[in-house]
VOGU-3710 file (C-alpha; in Angstrom, 3 decimals, decimal comma):
1> xxxxxxxxxx> 109,658/70,014/-222,836  107,278/72,613/-224,240  104,294/70,589/-223,139  105,714/70,088/-219,663  106,368/73,805/-219,269  102,867/74,674/-220,384  101,417/72,182/-217,947  103,038/73,947/-215,048  101,943/77,490/-215,786  102,070/78,565/-212,150
11> xxxxxxxxxx> 105,799/77,752/-211,966  107,320/78,592/-215,342  105,223/81,139/-217,249  105,982/84,782/-216,657  102,816/86,367/-215,339  101,934/90,058/-215,215  103,180/91,660/-212,043  100,654/91,684/-209,219  99,262/95,052/-208,320  100,818/96,372/-205,146
21> xxxxxxxxxx> 98,370/95,463/-202,421  98,979/95,493/-198,695  97,754/91,946/-198,056  98,980/92,053/-194,456  96,529/94,879/-193,822  93,694/93,125/-195,631  94,434/89,865/-193,837  94,379/91,702/-190,503  91,017/93,253/-191,405  89,677/89,821/-192,408
31> xxxxxxxxxx> 90,802/88,250/-189,128  89,293/91,145/-187,152  85,949/90,838/-188,980  85,947/87,087/-188,379  86,609/87,645/-184,676  83,659/90,033/-184,480  81,175/87,772/-186,272  82,143/84,813/-184,099  82,110/86,847/-180,879  78,490/86,019/-180,042
41> xxxxxxxxxx> 79,331/82,307/-179,758  81,349/83,182/-176,636  78,035/83,564/-174,798  76,856/80,041/-175,646  76,428/77,247/-173,116  78,343/74,018/-172,740  75,889/71,654/-174,415  74,686/68,333/-173,020  75,129/66,926/-176,549  78,768/65,710/-176,444
51> xxxxxxxxxx> 80,276/68,892/-174,899  79,497/68,154/-171,265  80,612/64,538/-171,570  84,261/65,541/-171,686  83,907/67,079/-168,231  81,387/64,686/-166,679  82,435/61,256/-167,939  86,194/61,544/-167,676  87,589/62,457/-164,213  91,070/63,047/-165,632
61> xxxxxxxxxx> 89,781/66,108/-167,514  88,740/67,799/-164,264  91,803/66,750/-162,259  94,838/67,871/-164,238  98,059/66,162/-163,166  100,899/64,147/-164,700  98,860/61,017/-164,043  95,813/62,480/-165,807  97,965/63,559/-168,780  99,172/59,971/-169,117
71> xxxxxxxxxx> 95,558/58,777/-168,896  94,491/61,255/-171,591  97,184/60,032/-173,998  96,200/56,394/-173,475  92,406/56,739/-173,695  89,627/57,273/-176,209  87,061/60,057/-175,894  83,635/59,949/-177,559  84,793/57,150/-179,897  87,942/59,057/-180,913
81> xxxxxxxxxx> 91,633/59,123/-180,100  92,182/62,859/-179,646  94,520/63,430/-176,672  95,638/66,996/-177,452  92,140/68,528/-177,755  91,114/66,696/-174,572  94,232/68,019/-172,859  93,173/71,562/-173,789  89,794/70,874/-172,162  91,689/69,830/-169,038
91> xxxxxxxxxx> 93,658/73,110/-169,125  90,399/75,021/-169,631  88,921/73,365/-166,550  92,094/73,817/-164,476  92,187/77,568/-165,180  88,553/78,688/-165,455  86,446/75,678/-164,471  83,190/75,203/-166,356  82,958/78,820/-167,500  81,970/78,353/-171,171
101> xxxxxxxxxx> 83,403/81,656/-172,416  87,130/80,718/-172,228  86,348/77,306/-173,736  84,612/78,904/-176,719  87,317/81,575/-176,940  90,047/78,997/-177,513  88,000/77,505/-180,382  87,662/80,943/-181,985  91,355/81,774/-181,524  92,378/78,544/-183,257
111> xxxxxxxxxx> 90,151/79,437/-186,210  91,731/82,908/-186,429  95,212/81,350/-186,423  94,085/78,921/-189,135  92,995/81,817/-191,352  96,528/83,192/-191,236  97,986/79,721/-191,871  95,729/79,162/-194,901  96,997/82,463/-196,329  100,632/81,509/-195,660
121> xxxxxxxxxx> 100,236/78,018/-197,135  98,519/79,135/-200,347  100,894/82,095/-200,772  103,927/79,815/-200,465  102,318/77,217/-202,718  101,248/79,513/-205,567  103,477/82,598/-205,110  100,242/84,529/-205,590  99,019/86,533/-202,613  95,726/87,354/-204,315
131> xxxxxxxxxx> 94,932/83,634/-204,594  96,034/83,188/-200,986  93,775/86,000/-199,809  90,739/84,622/-201,656  91,341/81,190/-200,087  91,788/82,736/-196,617  88,682/84,921/-197,105  86,488/81,950/-198,011  88,000/79,795/-195,265  87,406/82,515/-192,669
141> xxxxxxxxxx> 83,781/83,225/-193,464  82,250/80,243/-195,264  79,227/79,121/-193,194  80,168/75,439/-193,472  83,069/76,179/-191,120  80,824/77,486/-188,335  80,419/74,075/-186,725  84,181/73,535/-186,347  84,386/76,834/-184,442  81,138/77,257/-182,503
151> xxxxxxxxxx> 80,620/73,696/-181,290  82,927/72,998/-178,356  83,082/69,292/-179,210  84,415/70,084/-182,692  87,651/71,550/-181,304  89,606/68,579/-182,638  88,728/69,655/-186,190  90,242/73,137/-185,969  93,157/71,876/-183,871  94,330/69,120/-186,209
161> xxxxxxxxxx> 94,014/71,521/-189,165  96,261/74,062/-187,422  99,177/71,619/-187,221  98,324/70,025/-190,595  98,686/73,434/-192,259  101,991/74,042/-190,506  103,222/70,681/-191,792  102,210/71,622/-195,362  103,868/75,036/-195,126  107,170/73,515/-194,076
171> xxxxxxxxxx> 106,937/70,814/-196,730  106,534/73,481/-199,428  109,602/75,197/-197,983  111,370/71,841/-198,130  110,585/71,596/-201,845  111,653/75,192/-202,499  114,888/75,019/-200,511  116,636/72,171/-202,295  115,268/69,548/-199,913  116,972/70,958/-196,785
181> xxxxxxxxxx> 116,549/68,229/-194,095  115,434/70,607/-191,342  112,208/71,373/-193,219  111,195/67,730/-193,657  111,916/67,114/-189,955  109,728/70,070/-188,941  107,044/68,768/-191,308  107,134/65,380/-189,562  106,907/66,968/-186,090  103,835/69,010/-187,010
191> xxxxxxxxxx> 102,302/65,953/-188,673  102,729/63,963/-185,462  101,109/66,733/-183,404  98,243/66,853/-185,896  97,758/63,083/-185,545  97,531/63,489/-181,770  94,748/66,006/-182,413  92,530/63,965/-184,747  92,777/60,834/-186,865  91,777/62,738/-190,036
201> xxxxxxxxxx> 95,398/63,897/-190,233  96,390/60,461/-191,601  95,782/61,792/-195,130  98,852/64,061/-195,030  101,338/61,649/-196,737  99,060/61,430/-199,782  98,712/65,227/-199,829  102,512/65,476/-199,729  102,624/63,332/-202,882  100,126/65,728/-204,466
211> xxxxxxxxxx> 102,467/68,607/-203,562  105,321/66,703/-205,202  103,208/66,434/-208,346  102,320/70,129/-208,223  106,015/71,026/-208,044  106,770/68,691/-210,959  108,985/66,516/-208,806  110,074/63,260/-210,392  109,358/59,942/-208,736  112,614/58,502/-207,445
221> xxxxxxxxxx> 114,120/56,543/-204,576  114,649/59,675/-202,445  110,985/60,671/-202,764  109,825/57,176/-201,806  112,192/56,815/-198,845  111,296/60,192/-197,338  107,569/59,297/-197,400  107,948/55,936/-195,627  108,016/57,447/-192,084  104,928/59,526/-192,892
231> xxxxxxxxxx> 102,950/56,553/-194,149  104,154/54,502/-191,167  102,779/57,139/-188,762  99,474/57,170/-190,655  99,188/53,396/-190,405  100,051/53,393/-186,689  97,494/56,071/-185,842  94,931/54,416/-188,103  95,343/51,189/-186,147  95,111/53,099/-182,856
241> xxxxxxxxxx> 91,871/54,713/-184,010  90,083/51,539/-185,067  91,357/49,605/-182,031  88,799/51,340/-179,816  86,053/48,847/-178,923  83,357/51,545/-179,150  84,545/52,487/-182,648  84,464/48,834/-183,686  80,974/48,477/-182,217  79,861/51,590/-184,062
251> xxxxxxxxxx> 81,081/50,159/-187,353  80,025/46,549/-186,842  76,660/47,480/-185,334  75,577/49,009/-188,594  72,430/51,014/-189,155  68,963/50,515/-187,833  67,836/51,004/-191,438  68,648/48,200/-193,890  70,698/49,302/-196,915  71,703/47,248/-199,946
261> xxxxxxxxxx> 75,111/47,538/-201,686  73,352/49,544/-204,413  71,971/51,922/-201,759  75,495/52,371/-200,387  76,784/53,307/-203,852  74,223/56,085/-204,164  74,853/57,209/-200,581  78,601/57,545/-201,218  77,961/59,590/-204,370  75,493/61,735/-202,460
271> xxxxxxxxxx> 78,055/62,357/-199,707  80,518/63,865/-202,193  77,830/65,927/-203,896  76,574/67,185/-200,513  79,873/69,002/-199,920  79,921/70,530/-203,418  76,326/71,703/-203,026  76,974/73,244/-199,603  80,071/74,966/-200,981  77,916/76,850/-203,485
281> xxxxxxxxxx> 74,751/77,185/-201,408  75,450/76,829/-197,675  71,837/76,878/-196,500  69,794/74,676/-194,183  72,935/73,743/-192,253  72,554/71,373/-189,330  74,631/69,834/-186,555  73,503/66,337/-187,576  72,520/64,975/-191,002  70,938/61,579/-190,422
291> xxxxxxxxxx> 71,000/58,606/-192,753  68,057/58,725/-195,164  64,884/56,769/-194,471  63,693/54,396/-197,183  60,132/54,777/-198,401  58,766/51,819/-200,321  62,296/50,446/-200,444  63,591/53,622/-202,127  65,986/56,359/-201,031  65,067/60,049/-201,533
301> xxxxxxxxxx> 65,334/61,158/-205,176  68,465/63,294/-204,680  70,480/60,172/-203,890  69,700/58,729/-207,312  70,602/62,023/-209,031  73,966/62,330/-207,275  76,023/59,902/-209,470  75,303/62,014/-212,556  76,459/65,169/-210,800  79,494/63,364/-209,428
311> xxxxxxxxxx> 80,465/62,163/-212,912  80,080/65,748/-214,210  82,456/67,042/-211,509  85,004/64,341/-212,352  84,672/65,343/-216,015  85,492/68,969/-215,135  88,563/67,822/-213,236  89,579/65,751/-216,256  89,183/68,766/-218,553  91,693/70,683/-216,416
321> xxxxxxxxxx> 94,065/67,736/-216,020  96,988/69,718/-217,496  96,551/72,592/-215,075  98,537/71,601/-212,017  96,995/74,199/-209,715  93,424/73,147/-210,477  94,376/69,501/-210,304  96,157/69,998/-206,960  93,151/71,858/-205,511  90,827/69,055/-206,601
331> xxxxxxxxxx> 93,216/66,415/-205,240  93,490/68,224/-201,910  89,705/68,188/-201,603  89,123/64,591/-202,682  92,014/63,115/-200,689  91,045/64,773/-197,430  87,248/64,471/-197,721  87,385/60,811/-198,767  88,431/59,640/-195,304  85,170/61,068/-193,964
341> xxxxxxxxxx> 82,919/59,397/-196,529  80,912/56,661/-194,809  81,817/53,630/-196,931  80,668/51,518/-193,967  77,472/53,036/-192,519  77,761/53,840/-188,830  74,900/54,511/-186,460  75,729/58,198/-186,420  75,482/60,566/-189,419  76,045/60,398/-193,152
351> xxxxxxxxxx> 77,715/63,825/-193,535  78,647/66,699/-191,276  79,692/70,317/-191,809  82,957/70,162/-189,834  84,365/67,457/-192,115  84,689/70,107/-194,849  86,791/72,420/-192,641  90,115/71,424/-194,236  89,068/69,816/-197,575  87,363/73,018/-198,759
361> xxxxxxxxxx> 90,784/74,721/-198,832  91,473/72,774/-202,046  88,318/74,150/-203,663  89,053/77,646/-202,332  92,442/77,480/-204,102  90,639/76,708/-207,379  88,275/79,666/-206,858  91,288/81,871/-206,107  93,002/80,618/-209,256  89,944/81,501/-211,371
371> xxxxxxxxxx> 89,890/84,978/-209,826  93,596/85,396/-210,559  93,133/84,385/-214,203  90,365/86,938/-214,610  92,397/89,637/-212,848  95,479/89,076/-215,029  93,687/88,805/-218,379  92,602/92,215/-219,696  89,705/90,820/-221,735  88,391/88,623/-218,925
381> xxxxxxxxxx> 88,900/91,387/-216,377  86,783/93,783/-218,424  83,967/91,226/-218,648  83,974/89,571/-215,251  86,229/91,230/-212,660  83,697/93,735/-211,398  81,031/91,010/-211,121  83,458/88,812/-209,182  84,347/91,635/-206,810  80,677/92,419/-206,191
391> xxxxxxxxxx> 79,975/88,719/-205,636  82,769/88,463/-203,064  81,635/91,571/-201,206  77,965/90,533/-201,235  78,888/86,966/-200,332  81,072/88,179/-197,488  78,224/90,230/-196,047  75,802/87,304/-196,345  78,359/84,945/-194,824  78,940/87,277/-191,866
401> xxxxxxxxxx> 75,212/87,470/-191,218  74,907/83,681/-191,535  77,706/83,115/-189,014  76,188/85,534/-186,497  72,753/83,943/-186,769  73,888/80,333/-186,908  76,087/80,796/-183,840  72,829/81,183/-181,934  72,004/77,564/-182,744  74,611/76,553/-180,157
411> xxxxxxxxxx> 73,193/78,990/-177,601  71,768/76,203/-175,424  70,551/72,617/-175,604  67,016/73,597/-176,538  68,035/75,695/-179,572  70,623/73,196/-180,784  68,452/70,109/-180,438  65,346/71,794/-181,846  67,390/72,690/-184,935  68,413/69,049/-185,367
421> xxxxxxxxxx> 64,857/67,758/-184,836  63,305/70,273/-187,245  65,801/69,611/-190,050  65,855/65,800/-190,056  63,513/62,948/-190,762  62,318/61,034/-187,638  64,762/58,137/-188,070  66,037/56,121/-185,047  69,112/58,296/-184,489  66,890/61,339/-183,895
431> xxxxxxxxxx> 65,708/59,648/-180,698  68,970/60,914/-179,216  68,059/64,512/-180,079  64,589/64,126/-178,559  66,149/62,465/-175,525  68,681/65,238/-174,978  66,048/67,938/-175,419  63,853/66,016/-173,000  66,716/66,112/-170,489  66,925/69,877/-170,995
441> xxxxxxxxxx> 63,238/70,162/-170,098  63,640/67,735/-167,197  66,561/69,687/-165,740  64,450/72,836/-165,920  61,447/71,155/-164,211  59,345/71,325/-167,398  57,970/67,835/-166,865  55,153/67,798/-169,432  57,512/68,966/-172,170  60,098/66,393/-171,079
451> xxxxxxxxxx> 57,531/63,581/-171,157  56,411/64,653/-174,651  59,980/64,555/-175,995  60,817/61,216/-174,391  57,581/59,849/-175,876  58,741/61,011/-179,329  62,114/59,358/-178,724  60,337/56,095/-177,908  58,161/56,444/-181,005  61,155/56,651/-183,370
461> xxxxxxxxxx> 63,191/54,058/-181,447  60,859/51,786/-179,440  63,610/49,513/-178,085  65,653/52,238/-176,405  65,840/51,529/-172,661  67,308/54,982/-171,954  64,232/56,781/-173,301  61,906/54,708/-171,124  64,138/55,402/-168,131  64,130/59,154/-168,836
471> xxxxxxxxxx> 60,367/59,274/-169,250  59,987/57,226/-166,068  62,176/59,718/-164,227  60,009/62,568/-165,562  56,864/60,821/-164,323  58,538/60,229/-160,962  59,534/63,868/-160,522  56,026/64,993/-161,424  54,499/62,670/-158,794  53,088/60,065/-161,212
481> xxxxxxxxxx> 54,539/56,994/-159,501  52,549/54,271/-161,266  53,401/55,543/-164,749  57,011/55,947/-163,632  57,113/52,338/-162,460  55,727/51,062/-165,781  58,437/52,873/-167,766  61,263/51,945/-165,413  60,289/48,274/-165,504  60,204/48,462/-169,310
491> xxxxxxxxxx> 63,712/49,934/-169,229  65,099/46,999/-167,212  63,271/44,547/-169,455  65,134/46,049/-172,429  68,412/46,320/-170,523  68,726/43,854/-167,667  71,955/45,525/-166,449  70,411/49,006/-166,117  71,458/49,700/-162,506  70,091/53,271/-162,332
501> xxxxxxxxxx> 66,684/52,049/-163,446  66,634/49,447/-160,625  67,636/52,162/-158,145  64,689/54,308/-159,195  62,336/51,301/-159,234  63,314/50,806/-155,592  62,489/54,444/-154,858  59,113/54,290/-156,642  58,139/51,035/-154,919  59,058/52,552/-151,587
511> xxxxxxxxxx> 56,749/55,484/-152,379  54,021/53,015/-153,305  54,605/51,177/-149,975  55,809/48,031/-151,733  58,691/47,652/-149,290  59,626/44,098/-150,245  59,777/45,172/-153,890  61,884/48,217/-152,980  64,327/46,040/-151,022  64,617/43,520/-153,869
521> xxxxxxxxxx> 65,188/46,246/-156,497  67,870/47,846/-154,298  69,636/44,513/-153,973  69,559/43,991/-157,745  70,930/47,489/-158,342  73,804/46,930/-155,892  74,632/43,558/-157,453  74,902/45,198/-160,881  76,697/48,344/-159,735  77,810/48,584/-156,100
531> xxxxxxxxxx> 78,831/52,236/-156,593  75,352/53,814/-156,633  74,693/55,488/-153,236  70,939/55,956/-153,784  70,379/52,176/-153,755  71,988/51,864/-150,305  69,866/54,765/-149,058  66,599/53,115/-150,149  67,616/49,738/-148,799  68,476/51,424/-145,492
541> xxxxxxxxxx> 65,004/53,009/-145,399  63,365/49,585/-145,742  65,668/48,098/-143,105  64,775/50,971/-140,769  61,089/50,062/-141,032  62,053/46,491/-140,131  64,121/47,853/-137,191  67,296/46,243/-138,492  69,395/49,171/-137,285  72,738/47,468/-137,866
551> xxxxxxxxxx> 71,916/47,015/-141,567  70,601/50,595/-141,709  73,823/52,075/-140,354  75,992/49,927/-142,600  74,093/50,963/-145,750  73,978/54,665/-144,853  77,690/54,692/-144,073  78,324/53,164/-147,486  76,036/55,695/-149,205  77,898/58,607/-147,587
561> xxxxxxxxxx> 81,263/57,041/-148,390  80,252/56,932/-152,060  78,722/60,419/-152,080  80,204/62,832/-149,565  77,482/65,460/-150,116  74,501/63,047/-149,955  72,164/65,199/-147,827  69,339/62,639/-147,683  71,680/59,935/-146,373  72,987/62,278/-143,653
571> xxxxxxxxxx> 69,418/63,100/-142,659  68,433/59,415/-142,527  71,506/58,503/-140,521  70,732/61,354/-138,156  67,255/59,913/-137,606  68,848/56,513/-136,961  71,162/58,081/-134,363  68,179/59,830/-132,722  66,378/56,505/-132,421  69,444/54,814/-130,943
581> xxxxxxxxxx> 70,131/57,581/-128,377  73,168/59,135/-130,070  72,113/62,791/-130,042  75,553/64,317/-130,647  76,103/62,218/-133,758  72,539/62,937/-134,910  73,189/66,665/-134,497  76,328/66,455/-136,678  74,498/64,549/-139,413  71,540/66,958/-139,471
591> xxxxxxxxxx> 73,956/69,874/-139,770  75,706/68,131/-142,668  72,331/67,484/-144,296  71,577/71,209/-144,121  75,068/72,085/-145,348  74,528/69,939/-148,463  71,149/71,446/-149,326  68,378/69,873/-147,205  66,231/72,759/-145,932  63,836/70,495/-144,003
601> xxxxxxxxxx> 66,120/69,623/-141,087  65,935/72,848/-139,051  63,416/71,335/-136,611  65,577/68,244/-136,180  68,654/70,398/-135,554  66,775/72,393/-132,907  65,671/69,220/-131,103  69,052/67,469/-131,090  71,707/70,185/-131,065  71,222/71,544/-127,547
//
């Protein structure tokens, strides 16, 4: 019994009374400071790297209704099942459209709520508000958490954590209130909401077992039975997550770099060490950390050093195995970070900052515990307390500055993608960053810069049809038709179902007066995807030259049906009507062409609209 009591110091040993501190005031100040340092992210754009896809690829997000809600809860988004975050995007769009400020604001508000929830959870867990404040302080301002707040696409991370923390708070109350059923029911409800926010919430049943251990709860039938529904929900949502065909393709497709089982061992060790290193020294942060290139068949040296460091960390945990608070903090970290460790390499990234958003709370509890021990021990306090306080104040100032500056990384596509390109090796995945930055240049009519970036994308991933298509489009818009045609034809050679590439080949061939080639490319495009209006427009132009006016009218009608604001199709149909003595209809089409942005039809309007 004596040993058991000593092992659970936090619960049974009388500790010196905490100094009277108004933690509500300090917590309010912390939340206010956090709000200020994150305020500059409210000015950032909606990025073309994941963010915009929620609004451009999924019509249900921009057309909120009961039908769209049903669609959201039965669909996958960017290789994830995350209906609640997507639903909040739909509410954002329904209320303020594509204004980025309210979208960013909701991300920031969720982080501020999470700060308060971290404080409540740790305070209820440890009965020590000083430990809770240290954990909340580090959670609020640690630079590794910036990504989960400032990147619109990372909303699912802060959202699932919000409900996960609520579930943990009510489970602690369940343990402290003689297992009152209402608390376990509330825990289950918040767990379910968290699962609807992000699949990472599936770890909660294991964390609940860790809480049972922390509270010295004996393993019995009641404990096992009450966990069965939680594990069942985890299994169900795990199956839902991996049932997505894109997720399966991402896993089964593997990497473009060949790794051996030994490589994978070192990469897993490195992944754990990465999060410990960034906890202590959160520098050189990046939105994407790519898989390492192999030089001469070898990984970078830090991968081979990581197992030794990992063993050392496990040794430290072992040394504190009788201290339930330290052991719980370590368990909370390892349980919740483990689900994000890439045991099966995907084609995406090896680690990412936002994955530490919840797991770090476990390590923050350990830091808070160390601070509490120093504060309560007169000898330790005399030696170290002032140094700790100075470190926290200095660290807080540095963290605030880091947040303010790093928020600027998400300012626009150029800044974000340049950061990724500059901080990673030129492995195949980086072609996506070059491609997206190239699109930024292309959209801003910076054609030479766009061509340079698409060329870099092709260099690091020579078999990517999309990069050839993008560079071809850049050549086309800068008037270099022959170079455009070469790239577009390469794109369809690499991807024979690339309908957009065929549509643009038709346009280029029309410009080059290869009318038969333009007609054939239009036909191919329409066979692959009959929903592209530009292909009908080009085919109509060729038919017009051949005086097949029936075919012209049919194709232009179809183009306008598919794209109601297609100014060029209205103009071309107006010309058809002029040539077939239908002036009134021509007048209407020319006016529509002008309405939808064609400034060249004034003369045609003047000649037909009399």
